[in-house]
C-alpha positions in Angstrom: 0.4 0.1 -0.1 1.0 3.3 -0.2 1.0 4.3 3.3 3.5 3.4 5.6 5.9 0.8 4.9 7.7 -1.9 7.0 10.8 -1.4 8.1 13.8 -2.7 6.3 15.5 -4.8 8.5 16.8 -8.2 7.8 14.2 -10.9 8.0 15.6 -14.2 7.7 16.0 -15.4 11.6 12.7 -13.9 12.5 10.4 -15.3 9.4 12.4 -18.8 10.4 11.4 -18.6 13.8 7.7 -18.1 13.0 7.6 -21.4 10.6 9.0 -22.9 13.7 6.2 -21.6 15.9 3.4 -22.8 13.5 4.4 -26.4 13.5 4.8 -26.0 17.4 3.0 -27.7 20.3 0.3 -25.9 20.0 -1.6 -28.4 18.4 -3.9 -31.3 19.0 -2.4 -34.6 20.3 -2.0 -36.8 17.2 -3.1 -34.5 14.2 -1.5 -31.9 12.4 -4.1 -29.1 13.0 -2.6 -25.9 14.6 -5.4 -24.5 17.4 -3.6 -21.0 17.7 -1.7 -18.5 15.1 1.9 -18.7 16.2 3.1 -15.1 17.6 6.2 -12.9 17.7 7.9 -13.3 20.7 8.8 -9.9 23.0 12.6 -11.1 21.5 11.3 -10.5 18.1 9.8 -7.6 18.6 12.8 -6.1 19.8 15.3 -7.3 17.4 12.7 -5.6 14.8 12.9 -2.4 16.8 8.9 -2.7 17.9 9.4 -3.7 21.6 8.2 0.2 22.3 4.8 -0.1 20.7 1.6 0.1 22.6 0.7 -3.0 21.5 -3.0 -4.6 23.2 -2.6 -7.5 25.8 -4.1 -10.5 23.9 -6.6 -10.4 25.9 -8.0 -8.1 23.6 -7.2 -9.9 20.3 -9.8 -11.8 18.2 -6.8 -13.2 15.9 -5.1 -15.8 18.7 -7.7 -19.0 17.4 -6.4 -20.5 14.2 -8.9 -20.5 12.0 -10.8 -23.0 9.8 -11.5 -23.3 6.0 -14.7 -25.1 4.4 -15.3 -22.7 1.7 -12.5 -20.1 2.0 -13.2 -18.5 -1.6 -16.4 -17.2 -0.7 -15.5 -14.2 0.9 -18.5 -12.0 1.8 -18.5 -10.8 5.2 -19.8 -7.4 4.5 -16.9 -5.3 5.6 -14.5 -7.2 3.6 -16.6 -8.7 0.4 -13.7 -9.4 -1.7 -15.4 -11.8 -3.7 -18.0 -9.6 -4.1 -15.8 -6.5 -5.4 -14.9 -6.6 -8.9 -13.0 -3.5 -9.1 -12.5 -0.6 -6.9 -11.3 3.2 -7.5 -9.9 5.1 -4.5 -8.5 8.5 -5.4 -6.4 11.1 -2.9 -3.6 12.9 -2.0 -0.2 11.5 -1.2 2.8 13.4 -0.9 1.5 16.3 -2.3 0.4 14.7 -5.3 -2.6 13.0 -7.0 -3.2 9.3 -5.7 -5.4 7.2 -7.6 -5.2 3.4 -7.1 -7.2 0.6 -9.0 -8.2 -2.8 -7.4 -9.5 -5.8 -9.0 -10.8 -9.5 -8.2 -8.9 -11.8 -10.9 -10.6 -14.5 -11.8 -7.7 -16.7 -10.7 -6.9 -18.5 -6.9 -3.8 -19.7 -5.3 -3.2 -21.9 -2.8 -1.3 -21.2 0.0 0.0 -24.2 2.8 -0.2 -21.9 6.2 0.9 -24.2 8.2 2.3 -27.7 7.8 -0.5 -30.1 6.5 -3.3 -27.1 6.2 -3.8 -25.7 2.9 -6.3 -23.1 2.0 -7.2 -21.6 -1.4 -7.2 -18.1 -1.6 -8.7 -15.2 -3.9 -6.2 -13.1 -5.2 -7.2 -9.3 -5.9 -4.7 -6.8 -7.9 -3.8 -3.8 -6.1 -2.4 -0.7 -8.5 -1.3 2.6 -7.3 -0.4 5.7 -9.8 1.0 8.8 -8.5 0.5 11.6 -10.9 -0.8 9.3 -13.0 2.1 7.2 -13.0 2.9 3.7 -12.1 4.1 3.5 -8.6 3.0 0.5 -6.5 1.6 -3.3 -7.7 0.6 -5.6 -5.2 -1.1 -8.9 -5.7 -3.0 -10.0 -2.1 -4.2 -13.1 -0.9 -7.4 -13.2 1.3 -9.9 -16.3 2.4 -12.8 -16.6 4.4 -13.3 -18.1 7.3 -16.3 -20.8 8.7 -17.1 -17.8 11.5 -16.8 -15.2 8.4 -13.4 -13.5 9.9 -11.4 -12.9 6.7 -7.6 -13.7 6.3 -4.7 -12.4 5.1 -2.3 -15.0 3.7 0.1 -12.2 2.2 0.8 -9.7 -0.4 3.7 -9.5 -3.7 4.3 -5.8 -3.5 6.3 -4.5 -6.5 7.3 -0.6 -6.0 8.5 1.4 -8.9 10.9 4.2 -9.9 10.3 7.0 -12.4 12.2 4.7 -15.1 9.2 2.1 -14.9 11.3 -0.5 -13.2 11.1 -2.4 -9.4 13.2 -0.3 -6.9 12.1 -2.5 -4.1 9.5 -5.5 -3.0 9.5 -4.2 0.7 6.6 -5.2 2.3 6.2 -8.8 0.6 5.1 -11.8 2.5 3.3 -15.2 2.1 1.5 -16.8 5.3 3.9 -20.3 6.4 6.8 -18.8 4.7 7.6 -16.0 6.6 5.3 -16.1 9.3 1.3 -16.7 10.1 -1.5 -15.7 8.6 -3.2 -12.7 9.8 -7.3 -11.8 10.3 -8.0 -8.4 8.2 -11.7 -8.3 9.6 -13.2 -9.8 11.9 -17.0 -12.1 11.6 -18.6 -9.3 13.9 -16.4 -6.7 14.6 -17.0 -4.5 18.5 -15.4 -1.8 19.9 -12.6 -2.6 22.2 -11.7 -5.7 19.6 -8.3 -5.8 18.5 -6.9 -7.5 15.2 -3.2 -7.9 13.5 -4.2 -7.4 9.8 -0.1 -7.9 9.2 2.0 -9.4 12.0 5.4 -10.5 10.8 7.9 -8.0 12.5 10.0 -6.4 10.2 8.3 -7.5 7.4 4.8 -6.3 7.6 3.3 -5.4 11.1 -0.5 -3.5 11.8 -2.2 -3.5 14.9 -5.9 -2.6 14.4 -8.4 -1.4 17.4 -11.8 -1.1 16.7 -13.1 2.4 17.6 -16.6 2.9 16.3 -19.3 0.6 14.8 -22.9 1.4 12.9 -22.0 4.2 11.7 -23.2 6.3 8.7 -20.5 7.6 6.0 -20.6 9.8 2.6 -20.4 7.1 -0.1 -20.3 8.1 -3.8 -24.1 7.7 -4.4 -24.9 8.9 -1.0 -24.7 8.4 2.7 -23.8 4.6 3.9 -24.9 3.0 6.8 -22.9 -0.1 9.2 -19.9 1.7 8.8 -16.7 0.5 11.3 -14.0 3.4 11.7 -10.7 1.5 13.5 -7.0 3.3 14.9 -4.6 1.1 12.7 -0.9 1.1 14.6 2.0 0.8 12.4 5.4 -0.6 12.9 6.9 3.3 13.2 4.7 4.0 16.1 2.1 6.2 13.8 -1.5 5.5 13.5 -4.1 5.9 10.4 -7.5 6.3 10.8 -9.5 3.8 9.0 -13.1 3.3 7.7 -14.6 -0.1 6.3 -18.4 -0.1 5.1 -20.9 -2.4 3.6 -20.4 -3.2 0.3 -17.4 -1.6 -0.5 -15.1 -3.3 2.5 -12.2 -0.8 3.3 -13.3 2.9 3.0 -10.8 6.1 3.9 -7.8 6.1 5.2 -6.1 9.2 6.5 -2.3 8.8 7.5 -0.4 12.6 8.8 -1.9 14.8 6.6 -2.4 12.0 3.8 -6.0 11.0 2.7 -6.7 7.7 0.5 -10.3 7.6 -0.1 -13.1 4.8 -2.3 -14.2 6.7 -5.1 -16.3 3.7 -6.8 -16.9 -0.1 -6.5 -18.8 -2.3 -8.4 -20.6 -4.0 -8.3 -21.6 -2.0 -5.5 -22.1 1.3 -7.5 -23.3 -0.5 -10.8 -26.6 0.8 -12.7 -28.9 -0.5 -14.9 -29.0 0.5 -19.0 -26.3 1.9 -21.6 -23.7 4.3 -20.9 -25.3 7.7 -21.1 -24.5 9.5 -24.3 -22.8 12.5 -22.9 -20.0 9.6 -21.6 -19.9 8.2 -25.1 -19.4 11.8 -26.8 -16.6 12.4 -24.0 -14.7 9.4 -25.0 -15.1 10.6 -28.4 -14.2 13.8 -28.3 -11.0 12.9 -26.0 -9.8 10.3 -28.8 -10.6 13.4 -31.6 -8.1 15.5 -29.1 -5.3 12.6 -29.2 -5.5 12.3 -32.5 -5.5 16.3 -33.4 -2.6 16.8 -30.8 -0.3 14.7 -32.2 -1.2 16.1 -36.0 -0.8 19.5 -34.6 -4.6 20.5 -35.7 -5.6 23.1 -33.0 -8.6 23.7 -34.8 -9.8 20.2 -34.1 -8.8 19.8 -30.8 -10.2 22.8 -29.6 -13.5 22.1 -31.1 -13.5 18.9 -29.6 -12.1 20.0 -26.1 -15.5 22.3 -25.9 -17.5 19.2 -27.0 -16.0 17.3 -24.2 -16.8 20.2 -21.9 -20.0 20.4 -22.7 -20.9 17.4 -22.4 -19.5 16.8 -19.0 -21.8 20.1 -18.2 -24.5 17.9 -18.9 -23.9 14.6 -17.2 -22.8 16.4 -13.5 -26.1 17.7 -13.6 -26.5 14.2 -12.4 -25.3 12.4 -9.4 -21.8 11.6 -9.8 -18.9 9.9 -7.6 -17.8 13.2 -6.0 -14.3 11.7 -6.1 -14.3 11.2 -9.9 -16.1 14.1 -10.7 -12.8 16.1 -9.0 -10.2 14.2 -11.2 -12.5 14.7 -14.3 -12.4 18.6 -13.9 -8.7 18.3 -12.8 -8.4 16.6 -16.5 -10.2 18.6 -18.3 -8.9 22.4 -16.6 -5.3 21.0 -18.2 -6.5 20.6 -21.2 -7.5 23.8 -22.5 -4.6 25.6 -21.6 -2.3 22.8 -23.4 -4.2 22.7 -26.2 -4.2 27.0 -26.4 -0.2 26.7 -25.8 0.2 24.2 -28.9 1.8 22.2 -26.6 1.3 18.2 -28.1 2.8 16.2 -25.4 1.0 18.5 -22.8 -2.5 18.0 -24.9 -1.9 14.3 -25.3 -1.7 14.0 -21.9 -4.5 15.9 -20.7 -6.9 13.7 -23.5 -5.7 10.6 -22.1 -6.9 11.6 -18.4 -10.0 13.0 -19.8 -10.4 9.3 -21.4 -9.7 7.7 -18.1 -11.5 9.4 -16.1 -14.4 9.0 -18.8 -13.9 4.9 -18.7 -13.6 5.3 -14.3 -17.5 6.8 -15.0 -18.0 4.1 -17.3 -17.6 1.3 -14.9 -20.9 1.9 -13.6 -22.7 0.8 -16.9 -20.0 -1.4 -18.7 -18.2 -5.0 -17.0 -14.7 -4.6 -15.6 -13.3 -6.2 -18.1 -14.4 -4.1 -20.7 -13.4 -1.1 -19.0 -9.8 -2.5 -18.2 -9.4 -3.3 -22.0 -10.1 0.2 -22.7 -7.2 1.4 -20.3 -5.0 -1.2 -22.0 -5.7 0.9 -25.1 -5.2 4.3 -23.5 -1.5 3.3 -22.3 -0.8 2.2 -25.9 -1.8 5.8 -26.5 0.6 6.7 -23.4 3.6 5.3 -25.2 3.0 7.2 -28.2 3.2 10.8 -26.2 6.1 9.5 -23.7 7.8 8.5 -27.0 7.5 11.7 -28.8 8.5 13.4 -25.7 11.6 11.2 -26.0 11.0 10.0 -22.4 12.1 6.0 -22.3 11.7 5.7 -19.0 7.8 7.0 -19.1 7.4 4.5 -22.4 9.4 1.3 -19.8 6.8 2.6 -17.0 3.6 2.3 -19.8 4.7 -1.1 -20.9 4.6 -2.1 -17.1 1.7 -0.6 -16.5 0.1 -2.7 -19.9 1.4 -6.0 -18.1 -0.5 -5.4 -15.4 -3.5 -4.4 -17.2 -3.6 -7.4 -19.3 -4.0 -10.1 -16.4 -7.2 -8.4 -15.8 -9.3 -8.9 -19.0 -7.0 -11.7 -20.3 -9.4 -14.4 -19.4 -12.5 -12.4 -21.4 -10.8 -12.6 -24.7 -10.1 -15.5 -27.6 -6.4 -17.1 -26.9 -5.7 -16.2 -30.3 -6.0 -12.6 -29.8 -3.9 -13.0 -26.4 -1.5 -14.4 -27.7 -1.2 -11.3 -30.8 -1.4 -9.0 -27.6 1.4 -10.7 -25.8 3.4 -10.5 -28.9 3.1 -6.9 -28.8 4.0 -6.7 -25.4 6.9 -8.5 -26.0 8.1 -6.3 -28.9 7.3 -3.4 -26.5 9.4 -4.3 -23.9 12.3 -4.6 -26.3 12.4 -1.5 -27.4 13.0 -0.1 -24.0 15.7 -2.5 -22.8 18.2 -0.7 -20.7 20.6 -1.2 -23.4 18.3 -0.4 -26.4 15.6 2.4 -25.6 14.5 3.1 -29.2 11.6 5.1 -28.5 11.0 5.0 -32.4 10.1 1.3 -32.6 7.8 1.9 -29.5 5.6 4.3 -31.6 5.8 1.5 -34.3 4.8 -1.2 -31.9 2.3 0.7 -29.7 0.5 2.2 -33.4 0.0 -1.7 -34.3 -1.1 -2.6 -30.8 -3.9 -0.1 -31.2 -4.9 -1.5 -34.3 -5.1 -5.0 -32.8 -7.0 -3.9 -30.1 -9.0 -2.1 -32.4 -10.1 -5.7 -33.8 -11.0 -6.7 -30.6 -14.2 -7.8 -28.3 -14.0 -8.7 -24.9 -16.7 -11.7 -24.0 -17.0 -9.9 -20.3 
């Protein structure tokens, strides 16, 4: 996640100790079934620099008894309904910059051996964070629901990216049964005063959550949402985050040190019946025309199309529009006019893509998520053209990396031969910005060819 990261401390001995604890004495006689979750010792907490944290006593915690998993992939806990959340968008401000995330439930599952002889099938959720519109972090999170209705976190694979689109850290990566135990991320029936650890591996990932309020009403994308839970999360550096979880949404709001990450839209929770409104169709078409006109330096067409997009938005926003998505669209449109007036092809191209991306976020209420992700994929192919024109190989590399991750969201919905063609384009694009090559001209040709391939596809989502 984008908020406080784990301490960068050597972890091999701590992980080994936890692994030993997982198969230690807390077992039924003659069985291989653990009855409690192994906890880090005080010595381990001290070794990780966590000994002085104001941790709750075990008597307050809900996550000590080992869970049983009979139907783990049906995650329907109202405050963390992973199985029912196909696509979620968050927005906010982090480090003074625009922050945007897309969380997508992937079709595959992963079997995790969280203790000797104890396996669980987990759902896989892809978390993708952007800072100022560029790839910042991607994580694959693994969740399972226990028989009592509590939801357990089985680990995450984390990739943090630098400005050149390269992985610069995998800090925070962990897997239950490898680095340490699984942890409860949402109780079955949370009550004020309850405590659980969402992550519990000192020096790798450590968060303790105390429940402060329940049955709250909070403002949501379409209006007030009842039944929310408010919690306070203690991090390994001694700081706190205020968190809200809401029925039908799961994680809903996080505030930490002046930074905010808040839910903007979730589907199917916020999905609407009926076709895409004509105003959104118009905005998508105008954004594409602006992009093409900017590349051709046809500023008359770009100006006309920008006015058309603004008129369509003025009409659409008269209805009920999720406030955070409306703010993102306003920022995109506000950047568009000055870029066109300045005859700046790079800035106008970027702004046109931002308008198109914001329109797709709004389209998510009316169209299947896989269709939206295929359209997002095409927009990142447009971004390759803009970054290549700016002679920015690092930007192109980040665009290709983004496309590789987005590809996984819709791959299961298209014909295998079409997917193979897409994969072949991605391989060629990756080669154009290999560290020793950085041939942005070749990237332009390959991105244009990829866009032609996408134009011929029909998602079966």
